[in-house]
C-alpha positions in Angstrom: 65.4 -44.4 -186.4 63.9 -46.5 -183.6 65.8 -48.3 -180.9 64.5 -51.2 -178.9 66.5 -52.0 -175.8 66.5 -55.1 -173.5 68.8 -56.3 -170.8 71.5 -57.3 -173.3 70.6 -56.3 -176.8 69.4 -53.3 -178.9 67.8 -53.4 -182.3 67.8 -50.4 -184.6 65.3 -50.2 -187.4 64.5 -47.9 -190.2 68.1 -47.1 -191.1 68.8 -46.6 -194.8 71.3 -48.7 -196.6 74.7 -47.1 -196.6 74.0 -45.0 -193.5 76.9 -44.6 -191.0 75.8 -45.3 -187.4 77.8 -44.4 -184.3 76.7 -45.8 -181.0 77.8 -46.1 -177.4 76.2 -47.6 -174.4 75.9 -46.6 -170.8 75.1 -49.4 -168.3 72.4 -48.4 -165.7 71.3 -50.3 -162.6 70.1 -49.6 -159.1 73.6 -48.4 -158.2 73.5 -45.7 -160.9 75.1 -45.1 -164.3 78.3 -46.8 -165.3 81.1 -45.6 -167.6 80.2 -44.9 -171.2 81.6 -47.4 -173.7 83.9 -46.5 -176.5 82.0 -45.4 -179.6 81.4 -48.1 -182.3 80.8 -47.1 -185.9 79.2 -49.3 -188.5 77.9 -48.8 -192.0 74.4 -50.3 -192.7 74.6 -52.9 -195.4 
């Protein structure tokens, strides 16, 4: 799996159909890291 991250979006590629993916995000800026988001779970169509 590869991830490409920009200021407001992330694209995951190379995931097989039917795979379960769990993700969370952590905001980062000059002030440091923010709180981790709740985990989101999806199934790749």
